[in-house]
C-alpha positions as CSV (number, residue, x, y, z in Angstrom):
1,M,74.2,-6.9,6.8
2,N,71.6,-9.9,7.8
3,H,72.0,-12.2,4.8
4,Y,68.8,-14.5,5.7
5,R,66.9,-11.1,5.3
6,L,68.6,-10.4,1.9
7,F,67.8,-14.1,0.7
8,R,63.8,-13.6,1.8
9,R,63.5,-10.2,0.1
10,A,64.9,-11.6,-3.2
11,A,62.9,-14.9,-3.1
12,L,59.9,-12.3,-2.6
13,A,60.8,-10.4,-5.4
14,G,61.8,-12.9,-7.9
15,A,58.7,-15.5,-7.3
16,L,56.5,-12.0,-8.2
17,A,58.6,-10.7,-11.0
18,L,59.6,-13.9,-12.8
19,P,56.2,-14.8,-14.1
20,I,55.9,-11.1,-15.5
21,L,59.1,-11.6,-17.5
22,T,58.4,-14.9,-18.8
23,T,54.9,-14.4,-19.7
24,G,54.8,-11.1,-21.0
25,C,52.1,-10.1,-18.7
26,G,52.2,-7.4,-16.0
27,L,50.3,-6.6,-12.9
28,F,49.8,-3.0,-14.1
29,T,49.0,-1.7,-17.4
30,Q,52.7,0.2,-17.7
31,P,53.3,3.8,-18.9
32,T,56.1,4.6,-20.5
33,S,57.5,7.0,-18.1
34,E,59.4,5.7,-15.0
35,S,56.7,6.8,-12.6
36,I,53.9,4.8,-11.9
37,D,51.2,7.4,-12.9
38,P,48.2,6.0,-14.9
39,P,48.6,5.8,-18.4
40,Q,48.4,8.2,-20.6
41,N,45.7,8.5,-23.4
42,S,46.6,6.9,-26.9
43,S,45.1,5.8,-29.7
44,Q,43.9,2.6,-27.9
45,N,42.9,4.0,-24.5
46,V,39.9,5.9,-24.2
47,N,40.0,9.1,-22.6
48,A,39.9,9.1,-18.9
49,S,37.0,11.6,-18.5
50,I,34.7,9.1,-20.2
51,D,32.4,7.8,-17.5
52,T,28.7,6.0,-17.8
53,G,27.0,8.8,-18.8
54,Q,29.3,9.1,-21.8
55,T,29.5,7.4,-25.0
56,V,32.1,6.8,-27.7
57,A,32.3,6.3,-31.6
58,Q,31.4,3.1,-32.8
59,G,34.5,0.7,-33.0
60,E,36.8,2.5,-30.6
61,Q,38.6,0.5,-27.8
62,S,38.4,1.3,-24.1
63,Q,40.5,-0.3,-21.2
64,M,38.2,-1.1,-18.2
65,T,38.7,-2.9,-15.2
66,L,36.5,-5.9,-14.3
67,Y,35.8,-7.5,-10.9
68,L,35.9,-11.1,-11.2
69,K,35.9,-14.0,-9.6
70,D,39.7,-15.9,-9.5
71,H,40.2,-19.7,-9.3
72,N,40.1,-19.4,-5.9
73,G,36.9,-17.6,-5.5
74,L,38.3,-14.2,-4.7
75,L,37.2,-10.9,-6.4
76,A,40.1,-9.6,-8.2
77,P,40.4,-6.6,-10.6
78,V,41.1,-7.4,-14.3
79,S,42.2,-4.9,-16.8
80,V,40.4,-5.7,-20.5
81,M,40.6,-4.0,-23.7
82,A,37.1,-4.0,-25.4
83,N,35.4,-2.5,-28.8
84,L,32.4,-0.1,-27.8
85,G,29.5,-0.2,-30.3
86,A,27.8,2.7,-31.6
87,D,26.7,5.2,-28.6
88,E,27.6,2.5,-26.1
89,K,28.2,3.4,-22.4
90,I,31.4,2.1,-21.1
91,G,30.1,1.2,-17.7
92,Q,27.6,-0.7,-19.2
93,K,29.7,-2.8,-21.3
94,A,32.0,-3.4,-18.2
95,L,28.8,-5.3,-16.8
96,E,27.9,-6.8,-19.9
97,M,31.1,-8.6,-19.8
98,M,30.6,-9.7,-16.0
99,V,27.5,-11.7,-17.1
100,E,28.2,-15.5,-16.9
101,G,27.8,-17.1,-20.5
102,S,27.8,-13.9,-22.2
103,S,29.0,-13.2,-25.5
104,Y,32.2,-11.8,-24.2
105,E,33.2,-15.0,-22.3
106,S,36.1,-15.4,-24.5
107,E,37.5,-12.0,-23.6
108,I,37.9,-12.9,-20.0
109,P,41.5,-14.2,-19.1
110,D,42.0,-17.7,-18.2
111,G,41.5,-18.3,-14.4
112,F,39.0,-15.7,-14.0
113,Q,34.9,-16.1,-14.4
114,A,32.2,-13.9,-14.8
115,V,30.3,-13.1,-11.5
116,L,26.8,-11.8,-12.6
117,P,24.0,-14.8,-13.1
118,K,23.6,-16.1,-16.7
119,G,20.6,-14.5,-18.5
120,T,21.3,-10.7,-16.9
121,T,20.7,-7.5,-19.0
122,I,21.5,-4.1,-17.9
123,K,18.2,-2.5,-18.8
124,G,19.3,1.2,-17.9
125,L,22.5,2.8,-16.7
126,N,22.1,6.4,-15.7
127,L,24.8,9.0,-14.1
128,V,23.9,11.4,-11.5
129,A,26.4,13.7,-12.1
130,D,26.2,16.0,-9.3
131,Q,25.8,13.0,-6.7
132,K,28.7,10.8,-8.5
133,L,26.2,8.4,-8.4
134,A,25.3,5.2,-10.9
135,V,22.0,3.8,-10.9
136,V,22.0,0.7,-12.8
137,D,18.7,-1.2,-13.4
138,F,19.1,-5.2,-14.3
139,N,16.5,-7.4,-15.4
140,Q,14.8,-10.4,-13.5
141,S,17.5,-12.8,-14.4
142,F,19.7,-10.9,-12.2
143,A,18.0,-12.4,-9.0
144,D,18.7,-16.3,-10.3
145,Y,22.0,-16.5,-8.2
146,N,23.6,-19.0,-5.9
147,I,23.1,-17.6,-2.7
148,A,26.4,-18.1,-1.7
149,D,27.5,-15.5,-4.3
150,E,25.2,-12.5,-3.1
151,R,28.0,-10.6,-1.5
152,K,30.3,-11.0,-3.8
153,I,28.1,-9.9,-6.7
154,V,27.2,-6.5,-4.7
155,E,31.1,-6.0,-4.1
156,A,31.7,-6.6,-7.9
157,I,29.1,-4.4,-9.0
158,T,30.2,-1.5,-7.0
159,W,34.1,-1.8,-7.3
160,T,33.6,-2.3,-10.9
161,L,31.7,0.9,-11.6
162,T,33.7,3.0,-8.8
163,S,36.6,2.2,-10.9
164,L,35.3,4.6,-13.5
165,P,36.0,8.5,-13.2
166,D,33.7,10.6,-11.2
167,I,31.6,7.5,-10.0
168,Q,31.7,7.1,-6.0
169,K,28.4,5.5,-5.4
170,V,25.9,2.7,-6.8
171,E,22.4,2.4,-6.8
172,I,21.1,-1.1,-7.9
173,H,17.3,-1.5,-9.4
174,L,15.6,-4.6,-10.6
175,E,13.2,-4.3,-13.2
176,G,12.9,-0.6,-12.4
177,Q,12.5,-0.7,-8.8
178,K,15.3,0.3,-6.3
179,L,16.3,-2.8,-4.3
180,A,16.2,-2.6,-0.5
181,E,17.9,-6.1,0.0
182,M,19.5,-8.6,-2.3
183,P,16.7,-10.9,-3.7
184,Q,18.1,-14.2,-2.3
185,D,19.8,-13.5,1.1
186,G,18.4,-10.3,2.1
187,M,21.7,-8.4,2.2
188,P,20.9,-4.6,3.0
189,I,21.5,-2.2,-0.3
190,D,18.7,0.3,0.7
191,E,21.7,2.8,1.0
192,Q,23.9,3.9,-1.8
193,L,26.7,1.5,-2.1
194,T,30.3,2.7,-1.9
195,R,33.8,0.9,-1.8
196,A,32.9,1.0,1.8
197,V,31.1,-2.0,1.4
198,G,34.5,-4.0,1.5
199,I,35.8,-6.6,-1.1
200,N,36.7,-10.4,0.2
201,L,36.2,-9.5,3.7
202,E,37.9,-11.1,6.8
203,A,38.7,-10.1,10.3
204,A,42.3,-9.8,11.8
205,E,42.6,-11.9,15.1
206,N,41.5,-10.9,18.0
207,V,39.4,-8.1,16.4
208,N,36.8,-6.2,18.2
209,Y,33.9,-6.1,15.9
210,S,32.0,-3.0,17.6
211,Q,35.6,-1.3,17.7
212,S,36.7,-2.6,14.4
213,T,37.8,-0.4,11.1
214,P,38.2,-1.8,7.5
215,V,41.2,-1.4,5.8
216,T,42.0,-2.6,2.3
217,I,45.2,-3.9,1.2
218,Y,46.6,-6.3,-1.7
219,F,48.1,-9.3,-1.9
220,S,49.4,-11.3,-4.6
221,A,48.0,-14.5,-6.4
222,V,49.0,-16.3,-9.3
223,T,46.4,-18.0,-12.2
224,P,46.8,-21.5,-13.2
225,D,49.0,-20.3,-16.1
226,N,51.4,-19.1,-13.1
227,E,50.7,-15.5,-14.0
228,P,50.7,-13.2,-11.3
229,Y,48.2,-10.8,-10.3
230,Y,46.8,-8.6,-7.3
231,V,43.9,-9.4,-5.1
232,P,42.5,-6.7,-2.7
233,V,41.2,-7.7,0.9
234,T,39.3,-5.7,3.3
235,R,40.1,-6.9,6.8
236,L,38.7,-5.8,9.9
237,V,40.8,-4.2,12.5
238,N,41.0,-2.7,15.7
239,R,40.7,1.3,15.3
240,S,43.8,3.3,15.5
241,N,44.2,6.8,15.3
242,N,46.0,6.2,11.9
243,K,44.1,4.0,9.5
244,A,46.7,4.4,6.9
245,K,49.6,3.4,9.0
246,T,47.5,0.4,10.1
247,A,46.9,-0.4,6.9
248,I,50.6,-0.8,5.8
249,E,51.0,-2.8,9.2
250,Q,48.4,-5.4,7.9
251,L,50.2,-5.5,4.5
252,I,53.4,-6.1,6.2
253,S,51.8,-8.9,8.4
254,G,50.9,-10.5,5.4
255,P,47.4,-13.2,4.8
256,I,45.6,-14.7,6.9
257,N,43.0,-17.3,7.5
258,D,44.5,-19.7,5.0
259,L,43.5,-17.8,1.9
260,P,45.7,-18.9,-1.3
261,L,47.3,-15.4,-1.4
262,K,51.2,-14.2,-1.2
263,A,52.8,-11.7,0.6
264,V,54.1,-8.7,-0.9
265,M,56.4,-7.3,1.6
266,T,58.7,-9.3,4.1
267,P,58.0,-8.9,7.9
268,D,61.5,-7.2,8.6
269,V,60.1,-4.1,7.4
270,L,58.7,-1.6,9.3
271,V,56.6,1.2,8.9
272,K,57.4,4.2,11.2
273,N,54.6,6.6,10.3
274,V,52.0,7.5,7.9
275,T,51.1,11.2,7.4
276,K,49.0,13.3,4.9
277,K,49.5,16.6,3.9
278,D,48.6,18.9,1.0
279,G,47.1,15.9,-1.0
280,I,50.2,13.7,-0.6
281,V,50.3,11.0,1.6
282,T,53.8,9.9,2.9
283,V,54.8,6.8,4.3
284,E,58.3,5.8,6.0
285,L,59.7,2.7,5.9
286,Q,62.6,1.1,7.5
287,D,64.1,-1.5,5.9
288,D,67.6,-2.6,8.0
289,S,68.4,-5.0,5.0
290,Y,68.3,-2.3,2.5
291,Q,71.6,-1.3,0.8
292,A,72.1,2.1,-1.3
293,G,71.5,1.4,-4.8
294,Q,69.9,-1.9,-4.1
295,P,66.4,-1.9,-6.1
296,E,63.4,-2.7,-3.9
297,P,60.7,-4.9,-5.4
298,A,58.3,-3.2,-7.3
299,E,55.4,-5.3,-6.5
300,M,56.0,-4.2,-2.8
301,L,56.2,-0.6,-3.8
302,Q,52.9,-0.5,-5.7
303,A,50.9,-2.6,-3.3
304,V,51.9,0.4,-0.7
305,V,50.6,2.8,-3.4
306,L,47.6,1.3,-3.9
307,A,47.0,0.6,0.1
308,L,47.7,4.3,0.8
309,T,45.4,5.5,-1.9
310,E,42.7,3.2,-1.2
311,N,42.6,4.2,2.3
312,T,43.0,7.7,2.1
313,G,41.4,8.7,-0.7
314,L,44.4,11.0,-1.8
315,S,46.0,10.2,-5.2
316,K,49.8,10.8,-4.7
317,V,52.0,8.7,-2.4
318,Q,55.6,9.6,-1.2
319,I,57.5,6.8,-0.3
320,K,60.5,7.0,2.1
321,L,63.1,4.2,2.6
322,N,65.4,4.7,5.7
323,G,64.8,8.3,5.2
324,K,65.4,8.8,1.6
325,T,63.7,8.9,-1.6
326,D,66.5,8.5,-4.0
327,F,65.9,4.9,-4.7
328,V,64.3,2.7,-7.7
329,D,62.3,-0.3,-7.8
330,T,63.1,-3.8,-9.7
331,E,61.5,-2.0,-13.1
332,N,63.7,0.9,-12.9
333,R,61.0,3.4,-11.7
334,S,62.4,6.3,-9.7
335,Y,60.3,7.4,-6.3
336,T,62.2,10.5,-5.8
337,E,59.1,12.3,-6.2
338,P,55.3,11.5,-5.1
339,V,53.8,8.8,-7.6
340,S,49.9,8.6,-8.5
341,R,48.0,5.4,-8.0
342,P,48.0,3.1,-11.3
343,E,45.0,4.0,-13.4
344,F,44.4,0.0,-14.2
345,V,45.7,-3.2,-12.2
346,N,46.1,-6.7,-13.5
347,A,46.4,-6.3,-17.2
348,F,46.6,-9.8,-18.8
349,K,47.6,-10.6,-22.5
350,G,44.5,-11.0,-24.5
Protein backbone atom coordinates (compact mmCIF):
# COMPACT_ATOMS: atom_id res chain seq x y z
CA MET A 1 0.00 0.00 0.00
CA ASN A 2 1.23 3.53 -0.78
CA HIS A 3 1.78 5.10 2.67
CA TYR A 4 2.06 8.60 1.19
CA ARG A 5 -1.47 8.28 -0.19
CA LEU A 6 -2.74 6.98 3.14
CA PHE A 7 -1.14 9.91 4.97
CA ARG A 8 -2.74 12.43 2.62
CA ARG A 9 -6.14 10.77 2.98
CA ALA A 10 -5.88 10.73 6.77
CA ALA A 11 -4.83 14.37 6.79
CA LEU A 12 -7.77 15.32 4.59
CA ALA A 13 -10.29 13.51 6.76
CA GLY A 14 -8.78 14.89 9.95
CA ALA A 15 -8.66 18.47 8.73
CA LEU A 16 -12.37 18.46 8.01
CA ALA A 17 -13.64 16.24 10.79
CA LEU A 18 -11.68 17.53 13.78
CA PRO A 19 -13.44 20.92 14.01
CA ILE A 20 -16.78 19.13 13.92
CA LEU A 21 -15.83 16.99 16.88
CA THR A 22 -14.36 19.79 18.92
CA THR A 23 -16.98 22.48 18.27
CA GLY A 24 -20.09 20.35 18.14
CA CYS A 25 -21.28 21.78 14.83
CA GLY A 26 -21.75 19.75 11.68
CA LEU A 27 -21.56 20.31 7.96
CA PHE A 28 -24.97 18.70 7.68
CA THR A 29 -28.04 18.51 9.85
CA GLN A 30 -27.75 14.87 10.81
CA PRO A 31 -30.63 12.42 11.09
CA THR A 32 -30.57 9.64 13.63
CA SER A 33 -30.34 6.88 11.05
CA GLU A 34 -27.10 5.74 9.44
CA SER A 35 -28.09 6.99 6.00
CA ILE A 36 -27.66 10.59 4.89
CA ASP A 37 -31.31 10.99 4.03
CA PRO A 38 -32.78 14.42 4.85
CA PRO A 39 -33.84 14.88 8.48
CA GLN A 40 -37.26 13.54 9.29
CA ASN A 41 -39.90 15.83 10.78
CA SER A 42 -39.77 16.35 14.51
CA SER A 43 -41.26 18.76 17.00
CA GLN A 44 -38.57 21.22 15.96
CA ASN A 45 -38.78 20.79 12.20
CA VAL A 46 -41.51 22.11 9.96
CA ASN A 47 -43.07 19.62 7.56
CA ALA A 48 -41.08 19.48 4.34
CA SER A 49 -44.23 20.11 2.31
CA ILE A 50 -44.40 23.70 3.55
CA ASP A 51 -43.40 26.21 0.87
CA THR A 52 -43.58 29.93 0.23
CA GLY A 53 -47.28 29.68 -0.50
CA GLN A 54 -48.10 28.15 2.86
CA THR A 55 -48.05 29.43 6.41
CA VAL A 56 -47.51 27.90 9.82
CA ALA A 57 -48.87 28.48 13.28
CA GLN A 58 -47.50 31.30 15.39
CA GLY A 59 -44.37 30.46 17.36
CA GLU A 60 -43.60 27.28 15.44
CA GLN A 61 -39.95 26.72 14.61
CA SER A 62 -38.83 25.99 11.09
CA GLN A 63 -35.46 25.00 9.68
CA MET A 64 -34.49 26.86 6.53
CA THR A 65 -31.50 27.44 4.29
CA LEU A 66 -30.13 30.93 3.73
CA TYR A 67 -27.43 31.78 1.21
CA LEU A 68 -25.12 34.26 2.93
CA LYS A 69 -21.76 35.85 2.20
CA ASP A 70 -18.88 34.30 4.12
CA HIS A 71 -15.77 36.08 5.37
CA ASN A 72 -14.05 35.28 2.07
CA GLY A 73 -16.79 37.00 0.06
CA LEU A 74 -18.25 33.73 -1.24
CA LEU A 75 -21.87 32.62 -0.96
CA ALA A 76 -22.59 29.56 1.15
CA PRO A 77 -25.74 27.82 2.38
CA VAL A 78 -26.38 28.18 6.10
CA SER A 79 -29.04 26.14 7.89
CA VAL A 80 -30.86 28.06 10.63
CA MET A 81 -33.82 27.55 12.92
CA ALA A 82 -36.30 30.41 13.11
CA ASN A 83 -39.57 31.15 14.88
CA LEU A 84 -42.39 31.96 12.48
CA GLY A 85 -45.06 34.48 13.39
CA ALA A 86 -48.77 34.08 12.79
CA ASP A 87 -49.45 33.32 9.13
CA GLU A 88 -45.78 34.03 8.27
CA LYS A 89 -44.43 32.43 5.10
CA ILE A 90 -41.21 30.50 5.42
CA GLY A 91 -39.76 31.88 2.17
CA GLN A 92 -40.46 35.46 3.20
CA LYS A 93 -38.87 34.88 6.60
CA ALA A 94 -35.76 33.49 4.91
CA LEU A 95 -35.40 36.59 2.74
CA GLU A 96 -36.02 38.91 5.69
CA MET A 97 -33.18 37.22 7.56
CA MET A 98 -30.90 37.95 4.60
CA VAL A 99 -31.32 41.76 4.89
CA GLU A 100 -28.33 43.70 6.17
CA GLY A 101 -28.98 45.31 9.54
CA SER A 102 -32.27 43.49 10.10
CA SER A 103 -33.57 42.51 13.52
CA TYR A 104 -32.45 38.94 12.72
CA GLU A 105 -28.77 39.88 12.43
CA SER A 106 -27.90 38.20 15.74
CA GLU A 107 -29.26 34.88 14.41
CA ILE A 108 -26.70 34.75 11.58
CA PRO A 109 -23.67 32.60 12.53
CA ASP A 110 -20.31 34.28 13.06
CA GLY A 111 -18.31 34.57 9.85
CA PHE A 112 -21.36 35.18 7.63
CA GLN A 113 -23.25 38.30 6.61
CA ALA A 114 -26.52 39.23 4.94
CA VAL A 115 -26.48 40.08 1.23
CA LEU A 116 -29.66 42.11 0.70
CA PRO A 117 -29.21 45.89 1.12
CA LYS A 118 -30.16 47.62 4.34
CA GLY A 119 -33.76 48.78 4.46
CA THR A 120 -35.00 46.12 2.02
CA THR A 121 -38.49 44.85 2.77
CA ILE A 122 -40.38 42.03 1.09
CA LYS A 123 -43.66 43.52 -0.05
CA GLY A 124 -44.96 40.23 -1.36
CA LEU A 125 -43.98 36.64 -2.03
CA ASN A 126 -46.33 34.51 -4.07
CA LEU A 127 -46.09 30.96 -5.34
CA VAL A 128 -47.42 30.02 -8.76
CA ALA A 129 -47.78 26.36 -7.87
CA ASP A 130 -48.32 24.90 -11.33
CA GLN A 131 -45.14 26.62 -12.59
CA LYS A 132 -43.11 25.99 -9.42
CA LEU A 133 -42.42 29.72 -9.56
CA ALA A 134 -41.82 32.11 -6.66
CA VAL A 135 -42.53 35.78 -7.40
CA VAL A 136 -40.87 38.14 -4.90
CA ASP A 137 -41.60 41.88 -4.74
CA PHE A 138 -39.09 44.19 -3.01
CA ASN A 139 -39.36 47.83 -1.98
CA GLN A 140 -37.18 50.57 -3.50
CA SER A 141 -34.39 50.07 -0.94
CA PHE A 142 -33.58 46.79 -2.68
CA ALA A 143 -31.98 48.83 -5.49
CA ASP A 144 -29.52 50.54 -3.12
CA TYR A 145 -26.63 48.06 -3.15
CA ASN A 146 -22.93 48.02 -4.00
CA ILE A 147 -22.57 47.37 -7.72
CA ALA A 148 -19.98 44.68 -7.02
CA ASP A 149 -22.60 42.67 -5.11
CA GLU A 150 -25.18 42.57 -7.89
CA ARG A 151 -24.61 39.00 -9.09
CA LYS A 152 -24.25 37.69 -5.54
CA ILE A 153 -27.63 39.19 -4.64
CA VAL A 154 -29.32 37.49 -7.59
CA GLU A 155 -27.60 34.18 -6.80
CA ALA A 156 -28.47 34.36 -3.08
CA ILE A 157 -32.16 35.06 -3.72
CA THR A 158 -32.42 32.35 -6.37
CA TRP A 159 -30.61 29.63 -4.43
CA THR A 160 -32.40 30.42 -1.16
CA LEU A 161 -35.88 30.23 -2.65
CA THR A 162 -35.14 27.17 -4.81
CA SER A 163 -33.94 25.34 -1.70
CA LEU A 164 -37.60 25.25 -0.62
CA PRO A 165 -39.89 22.40 -1.70
CA ASP A 166 -41.83 22.91 -4.93
CA ILE A 167 -39.86 25.98 -6.07
CA GLN A 168 -37.62 25.74 -9.11
CA LYS A 169 -37.92 29.23 -10.60
CA VAL A 170 -37.80 32.79 -9.27
CA GLU A 171 -39.01 36.14 -10.58
CA ILE A 172 -37.88 39.46 -9.03
CA HIS A 173 -40.12 42.52 -8.86
CA LEU A 174 -39.40 46.04 -7.58
CA GLU A 175 -42.32 48.06 -6.20
CA GLY A 176 -44.79 45.86 -8.08
CA GLN A 177 -42.97 45.94 -11.42
CA LYS A 178 -41.13 42.95 -12.88
CA LEU A 179 -37.44 43.70 -13.35
CA ALA A 180 -35.90 42.99 -16.75
CA GLU A 181 -32.45 43.80 -15.41
CA MET A 182 -30.86 44.56 -12.06
CA PRO A 183 -30.90 48.25 -11.12
CA GLN A 184 -27.17 48.98 -10.70
CA ASP A 185 -25.12 47.09 -13.31
CA GLY A 186 -27.92 45.84 -15.55
CA MET A 187 -27.54 42.09 -15.04
CA PRO A 188 -30.33 40.61 -17.23
CA ILE A 189 -33.08 38.92 -15.20
CA ASP A 190 -35.90 39.15 -17.76
CA GLU A 191 -36.17 35.36 -17.86
CA GLN A 192 -37.23 33.35 -14.84
CA LEU A 193 -34.24 32.57 -12.63
CA THR A 194 -33.21 28.99 -11.82
CA ARG A 195 -30.11 27.45 -10.31
CA ALA A 196 -28.68 27.54 -13.82
CA VAL A 197 -27.69 31.11 -12.93
CA GLY A 198 -24.85 29.44 -11.02
CA ILE A 199 -23.17 30.41 -7.77
CA ASN A 200 -19.64 31.66 -7.08
CA LEU A 201 -18.88 31.42 -10.79
CA GLU A 202 -15.43 30.51 -12.09
CA ALA A 203 -13.88 29.00 -15.21
CA ALA A 204 -11.61 25.99 -15.57
CA GLU A 205 -8.22 26.47 -17.20
CA ASN A 206 -8.26 26.62 -21.02
CA VAL A 207 -12.04 26.46 -21.18
CA ASN A 208 -13.67 27.40 -24.48
CA TYR A 209 -16.44 29.72 -23.33
CA SER A 210 -18.50 29.24 -26.48
CA GLN A 211 -18.43 25.47 -25.94
CA SER A 212 -18.60 25.39 -22.14
CA THR A 213 -21.04 23.89 -19.67
CA PRO A 214 -21.46 24.68 -15.95
CA VAL A 215 -21.00 22.12 -13.18
CA THR A 216 -21.64 22.88 -9.52
CA ILE A 217 -19.34 21.25 -6.99
CA TYR A 218 -18.70 21.65 -3.28
CA PHE A 219 -15.47 22.44 -1.45
CA SER A 220 -14.68 23.10 2.20
CA ALA A 221 -13.88 26.29 4.09
CA VAL A 222 -13.61 27.21 7.77
CA THR A 223 -15.10 30.08 9.73
CA PRO A 224 -12.89 32.44 11.78
CA ASP A 225 -13.79 30.17 14.71
CA ASN A 226 -12.41 27.17 12.79
CA GLU A 227 -15.79 25.59 12.12
CA PRO A 228 -15.95 23.78 8.75
CA TYR A 229 -18.62 24.33 6.13
CA TYR A 230 -19.28 23.64 2.47
CA VAL A 231 -19.12 26.25 -0.30
CA PRO A 232 -20.76 25.56 -3.69
CA VAL A 233 -18.85 26.65 -6.80
CA THR A 234 -20.20 26.70 -10.34
CA ARG A 235 -17.30 26.02 -12.68
CA LEU A 236 -17.43 26.47 -16.44
CA VAL A 237 -15.80 23.48 -18.15
CA ASN A 238 -15.53 22.20 -21.69
CA ARG A 239 -18.58 20.20 -22.72
CA SER A 240 -18.56 16.45 -22.37
CA ASN A 241 -21.03 13.64 -23.06
CA ASN A 242 -21.26 12.91 -19.32
CA LYS A 243 -21.75 16.09 -17.29
CA ALA A 244 -22.11 14.24 -13.99
CA LYS A 245 -18.79 12.42 -14.49
CA THR A 246 -17.13 15.72 -15.41
CA ALA A 247 -18.47 17.25 -12.20
CA ILE A 248 -16.84 14.56 -10.06
CA GLU A 249 -13.59 14.91 -12.00
CA GLN A 250 -13.64 18.63 -11.24
CA LEU A 251 -14.38 17.86 -7.59
CA ILE A 252 -11.28 15.65 -7.53
CA SER A 253 -9.14 18.30 -9.22
CA GLY A 254 -9.86 20.66 -6.33
CA PRO A 255 -10.19 24.43 -5.95
CA ILE A 256 -8.68 26.82 -8.50
CA ASN A 257 -8.08 30.57 -8.91
CA ASP A 258 -6.51 30.90 -5.45
CA LEU A 259 -9.90 30.76 -3.77
CA PRO A 260 -9.64 30.21 0.02
CA LEU A 261 -11.19 26.75 -0.25
CA LYS A 262 -9.99 23.26 0.59
CA ALA A 263 -10.31 20.09 -1.45
CA VAL A 264 -12.66 17.40 -0.15
CA MET A 265 -11.05 14.61 -2.21
CA THR A 266 -7.44 13.58 -2.73
CA PRO A 267 -6.26 13.66 -6.35
CA ASP A 268 -5.38 9.95 -6.39
CA VAL A 269 -9.09 9.02 -6.41
CA LEU A 270 -10.35 8.23 -9.91
CA VAL A 271 -13.88 8.38 -11.26
CA LYS A 272 -14.40 5.46 -13.61
CA ASN A 273 -17.99 6.12 -14.64
CA VAL A 274 -21.25 7.84 -13.72
CA THR A 275 -24.56 6.42 -14.94
CA LYS A 276 -28.25 7.16 -14.40
CA LYS A 277 -31.04 4.60 -14.20
CA ASP A 278 -34.47 4.43 -12.56
CA GLY A 279 -34.04 7.77 -10.77
CA ILE A 280 -30.67 6.80 -9.26
CA VAL A 281 -27.27 8.14 -10.26
CA THR A 282 -24.43 5.67 -9.74
CA VAL A 283 -20.79 6.72 -9.45
CA GLU A 284 -17.90 4.26 -9.63
CA LEU A 285 -14.80 5.45 -7.79
CA GLN A 286 -11.37 3.83 -7.80
CA ASP A 287 -9.15 4.34 -4.76
CA ASP A 288 -6.04 2.17 -4.78
CA SER A 289 -5.14 3.25 -1.25
CA TYR A 290 -8.43 2.01 0.19
CA GLN A 291 -8.33 -1.06 2.43
CA ALA A 292 -11.43 -3.15 3.11
CA GLY A 293 -13.01 -2.10 6.39
CA GLN A 294 -11.33 1.30 6.37
CA PRO A 295 -13.86 4.16 6.69
CA GLU A 296 -13.80 6.72 3.91
CA PRO A 297 -13.96 10.44 4.81
CA ALA A 298 -17.61 11.42 5.32
CA GLU A 299 -16.98 14.92 3.94
CA MET A 300 -15.68 13.45 0.69
CA LEU A 301 -18.62 11.12 0.16
CA GLN A 302 -21.21 13.74 1.09
CA ALA A 303 -19.61 16.21 -1.33
CA VAL A 304 -19.95 13.55 -4.04
CA VAL A 305 -23.65 13.16 -3.20
CA LEU A 306 -24.19 16.93 -3.30
CA ALA A 307 -22.40 17.31 -6.62
CA LEU A 308 -24.21 14.44 -8.33
CA THR A 309 -27.69 15.45 -7.17
CA GLU A 310 -27.02 19.10 -8.06
CA ASN A 311 -25.87 18.27 -11.59
CA THR A 312 -28.38 15.56 -12.46
CA GLY A 313 -31.56 16.66 -10.69
CA LEU A 314 -31.86 13.17 -9.20
CA SER A 315 -32.22 12.69 -5.46
CA LYS A 316 -30.62 9.25 -4.94
CA VAL A 317 -26.94 8.35 -5.30
CA GLN A 318 -25.28 4.93 -5.29
CA ILE A 319 -21.55 5.10 -4.61
CA LYS A 320 -19.35 2.19 -5.62
CA LEU A 321 -15.81 2.12 -4.25
CA ASN A 322 -13.46 -0.22 -6.09
CA GLY A 323 -16.54 -1.99 -7.43
CA LYS A 324 -18.10 -2.56 -3.99
CA THR A 325 -20.74 -0.84 -1.87
CA ASP A 326 -20.12 -2.52 1.50
CA PHE A 327 -18.23 0.33 3.14
CA VAL A 328 -18.93 3.04 5.71
CA ASP A 329 -17.72 6.58 6.19
CA THR A 330 -15.98 8.16 9.16
CA GLU A 331 -19.37 8.91 10.73
CA ASN A 332 -20.36 5.23 10.44
CA ARG A 333 -22.89 5.74 7.66
CA SER A 334 -23.44 2.79 5.38
CA TYR A 335 -23.41 3.20 1.60
CA THR A 336 -24.64 -0.29 0.78
CA GLU A 337 -27.90 1.19 -0.52
CA PRO A 338 -28.42 4.41 -2.50
CA VAL A 339 -28.41 7.50 -0.28
CA SER A 340 -30.37 10.74 -0.57
CA ARG A 341 -29.21 14.32 -0.84
CA PRO A 342 -29.23 15.99 2.60
CA GLU A 343 -32.06 18.47 3.02
CA PHE A 344 -30.02 20.96 5.04
CA VAL A 345 -26.33 21.84 4.76
CA ASN A 346 -23.98 23.72 7.10
CA ALA A 347 -25.93 23.58 10.37
CA PHE A 348 -24.15 25.73 12.95
CA LYS A 349 -24.79 25.86 16.67
CA GLY A 350 -27.15 28.65 17.63
